[in-house]
N, C-alpha and C positions, 0 to 999 in steps of 0.2 A: 504494500500500500504506500502510495506517495505521501510524503510529508505534507500535512495540510497547510503549514506555513509557506512551504515552497510553492505549492500550487496557487497560493494567494499572491505571489509576487507579481509585480507589474510585468507585462508581456512585451517583449521586443520582437516584432515580426519582420522577417526578411523578405525581400523581393523574390520573385520566381527564379529558381536555380542558383540563388546566391548562397545556398548552404553547401554547395559541392566542395568548395575549398575547405570549409569547416569540417565536413564529414570525412575529408581526407586527412585531417589531423591538425590543421592550423587552428590557432586560438583567437585570432583577431577579427573583429567585425568592423568594417569601415562604414563611415556614415552614408556613403552612396549606395550601400548594399541594403539599407533599411527601407522597409515599406512605410514611408512617412505619412502616407495617406491613412493607413490603418493604425499606426503607432507613431504619432509625431514625436520627434526627439525633444521638442520643447515641453512635452508633458512629463518628462522623467526628472526625478530629483538627482542632481549630479552626485555620482559616487554610489548610488543605490544598487542593491542586488536586483537582478532581473532574470526572468525566464525567457530564453531565446527559442523561438519556434520558426519553422520555415513557412512558405506561403500556404501550405496545406495544414498548418497548425501542428505539425509533428514536432516533438521535442528535439531540440538540438543541444542545449546545455544551459547551465546556470553561469552567470557572469556578473561583472560590475560595469556600470555605464558611466560615461562622461559625455553628455550631449554636445559639449563645446569642442571636443577633440576630434581629429581626423579618424583615429582609431577610437571609435565611440564605445566599444565594449570589448572585453576580454573574457574568454571562457575559463572558468576555474573548475567546473565539474561537468562531466557528460553522463553522470549517473543520476537518474531522476529521483532516486531515493536519498541522495547526499547533496543537499543544497550548500550554498556558501555559508560557512559558519565555523564554530569551534571544532566540530568533529572532522570536517574536511581539512582544516589547517593542521590538526594533530596528525592525521593520516599522511598528509603530504610531507610533513617534517620528519616523521618516523621513516618514511620511505627514503627520503634524501639522506638521512643520517646512516641508514643501513648500507646504502651504496658507498658512502665515503669510508665507513668502517671496514668495508671489504677492500677498498682501494689503498688505504693508508694505515700504517701501524701507529702513527702518532695522531695528534689532534690539531693539526694545522692544515687547513684546506678551505676551499669554497664549499660551504654547506648547502646553500640554495642558489641555483642559477636560473632564476626566473621561469620562463616558459618551459625549459627543459625539465624542471622539477614540478611542473603543474601549478606554479605560483607566479603567473605573469605580473611583472611590476615589482618583484621582490628579489633582492640579492642579499645574501648573508655570508660573511667570511668568518671563519673560526680561528682564533688564536688561543688555544688551550681553553681556559675558563673565561675568556673575553670574546664576545661576539660583536661584530661590527656589521650593521645592516644599512641598506639603502632602499628607499621606497620611491618608485618612479611614477605611480599612477594614483589618481584620486581615490579609486575604490580601495586600494591597499592602505592609503593614508587614513581613510575613515575606519578601517579595521585595525588600526595600529594597536589598540588595547587588546583586542582578541588575539592578534599575532603575538604580542608579548606574553599573554597568558599561555598560549600554545607552546611557545619557545621554552618557557619556564617549566612546563609540564614535561616536555620531551628531553630537555638538556640541562635546565637549571644552571645557567651561566652565572659567574660572579658579577659580571657587568655586561649589559647590552647597550651598545652605543648606536645611535642613529646618525649616520653621516649623510644627511640628506642635502647634498650640495651639488648634485649632478645636473647637467643641462637638460636632461630628460624631463625633469620636473617642470621646466618652463613650458613644455608642450601641453602640460596638464593644468597649468595655472597654479602651480604649487610653489610656496616660498622655499628659499634655501635656509637650512638650519642644521645645527649640530647639537645633539642633546643625548642624555643617558636616561634609560628607563628608570622610573622610580626616583628620579632626582639624584641618582648616584653621581659620583665624581668621574669625569671623563679622564681616562689614563692619558698621559702625555705621549705614549708610544705603544706600539704593539710589538710582540716578539714572535719570531718564526724560527722553527727548527727545520732546516732543509739541507739535505746532502751532507749531514754531519756538522753543519755550521749553525751557530746561534746568531741570528740577525735581527736587528731592530729597525723600525721605520716610524716616523712621526705619524700621529693620528689626526688631530684636529687640523694641522697645517700641512698634512701629507696629501699624496695623490690617491684618488679613488677611495677604496676602503682600507688603505694602508699598505697593501702588498699586491704584487702581480702574480697570483697563484696560477694564472693561465699559462705562464712560461715555465712552470716547474719541470714539466716533462722535457721541454726543449733544452733547459739548462743541464738536465741529466744526459741528454743526447750529446752535448758538447764533449763530454768526457772521452768518448771513443775516438774523436777526431783531434784531440789535443796533443800536439807534438811534445815530447819531453823537453822541458826547459824553454817552452814557448814564450815569446813576448806577445802580450795580449792587449788589444785596445777595445774598450767597452764604451761605445758611443750612445749617448742618451742613457746614462747608467743609473739614474735615480740614486738609490742608496747602495748600489754596487753589487747586486746579486750575481750578475754574469761574471764580472771581473773577479770577485772574491771566490766564486765557485771554481773558476779556472785556476787561481792560485792554490786553492785547497787540493786540486787534482794534479798539481805538479808543474804548473806554469812558473817560469822564472820571474816574470814581472807582469804587472797589469797597470794600465793607465785608464782611469775612468773620466769620461767627459760628460759634463752636464751644464746646463745654463744656470742652474740654481746652486748658489754657494751653500745654502742650508742643506741641500741634498748631498753635496760633496763632503760637508762636515760629518754627515751620518756615514758616508763611505769610510772615512777615516776612523770613526768610532767603531764601526763594525769590524774593520780590519784589525784594530788594536785588540778588540774583545776576543778575536779568534787567533791571535798571535801571528798576524799577517802584515806585510808591508805593501802599500799601494801608493801610486802616484795619481794625483788628480789634476784636471785641467778644466777651468771654468770657461764656458763660452757657448755660443750658438753652434750647433753641430756642424753646419756647413762651414762656418768661419773657422772653427777649431780644427777641422780636418785640413783646411788650407794652411793654417798656421803650423800644424805639426809637420806637414809635408815640407813646408818651406824651411823648417828647422832641421830637416834631414832625418826625421824619425821614420823608422820602418818597423813593421810588426809581422809576426807569423800568423796571427789570428786577429780578425777584426769582427766585432759583433755590432750590428746596427739595429737598434730596437727603438725607433722613434715613436712619438705620439701619432695619432691618426692624422694623416695629411688630407684625408677625404672624409669630411663630416656629412656632406650632402652629395647627392648624385650629380648635381651640376658642377661640383668641384672635381670630377673625375679627371678631365684632361690636365689641369694644372697639378693635381695630386700625383698622377702618374709621372709627370715631368719631375716633380720633386723627388719621387722614389728613384727615378733613373739617375738624377744628379747625385743624391747621397750615396748610392751604390757605386757610382763612378769614382767619387772622391774616396770612398772606402777602399776600393780596389787599388787605387794609386798608393795607398799606405802599405800594401802587402809586398813582401819580397816574392821572388819566384816560388811557385808551388805553395802559395798561402791558402788559408781557409777564411772564407767569408760566410758569416751567419747573418742573413738579411731577413728582417721581420716586418710585418705590417699588421696592424690591428684595425685597419679600415675595412669595415664590412662592405662598403660600396666598391672596393677594389675586387674584381672577379678573382676567383680562386686560381684560374689558369693564367693570370696576368704576371705573376711573380717570375716565372721562367723567362718570359719575353722582356721584362724590365731588366733582369740580370744580364740577359744576352745583349740587349741594346747598350747597356752601360759598358759591358766588356768590349764590344766591337768599336765603340767610340775611342777607346784608349789602347787599342791593339792588344787586348788580352783574350785568353781563351777561358771560358767558364764551363765547368761540368758540375751539374747538380748531383750530389751524393745522396741526399735524403731530403724528404719533405717533412716538415713538422707542423703541428697544429696546436690547438689549445689542450691543456691537460684534461684527464678524464673526469675531474671534478667540475668541469665545464662541459657536460655532455651535449652533444648536438641532437636536436630534435629533427628527424629526417623530413618531417613535413613543414618545418619552419626554417628556411634557409638563413634567416636573420640570426639564428643561434650559432652559426658557424662563421666566425669572423677572423680568427687569428691565423696568419699564414707565416711560415718560416721556411727558408731554404738554406741548406748547408752546402756550400759550393767550394770546389777546388778551383783556384785561379792561377793560371800560368801565363807566362809571356809568350 
């Protein structure tokens, strides 16, 4: 028997055939897919739970609605007996936790990855007994108290911090803010144990939710390609994860480049805490690569892990040009038979574009490139096969010769 509360929810009706993509597994409802004659968007309370049906009134799923957004609804449940609420949240969190506990021996990982964990609009990273979350949708924002209750039931963290400062909130008309559940004190930093290293990153003033767990698997891949005694250049290093990992696995030296002096201060702190010595260079990635080359510096391994150059589809041409340029500059820093690790976190960059970008960069400077391996996001960022937006991170490990 269906939940009487659920069946009493406001109904969002779709136009004819607009349920096909949803029945194939996607979770987003766009405003132009709604039958606004039957269910006007202006009639819904922003952020409210709704029952989504197709043009024949057949049940599609339960979701939350934001009539003012282009993605006006996101499905959270396809089970007619489990509407949006505490039971669903606990079920999703337990499922997400079970996966991460199978993947990792420790307790440092991305716990919830939005749509891929059935919780669109919610991201949670775990740092032992500290959780850091981001909410990107109005529906999740209005359920914050219920989410907190479910989190404490499933995990009971010492501190739950909401780092709600992402640009995604702008699309939903949500303010930027950083707070801790229950009025707790926000920790100044988070600590990660990765590949035998104990590393810290700033929280309130740091990037994203503090750490880039999506690159954990790629940093582990680096180990097999790292020449003994290598000189390593880590471009866009943030707090030094790539460079320090290389040192830990036998590199002779590492230079970390970042535009933020605060980030480079954390690089030095992390190096000292792990008994390592690292060099830092502050500057814009493009300018810094030119400066290092002019100074006669050369490296055996160069890692380029820049922020997204393509934030909107219309930025694709100039973004591709930026990726070609930074790869070209990186290749010039390599001696013969060097290793380039080139990354992109731009979802709008097609998956098959990275080889072409690397080849174009190599041909411009008379280099030969051979891709040894493709990398993607770590398994705590699972890809939903029906939602291409969940697959965003691209990495290529390349041998570069003259």
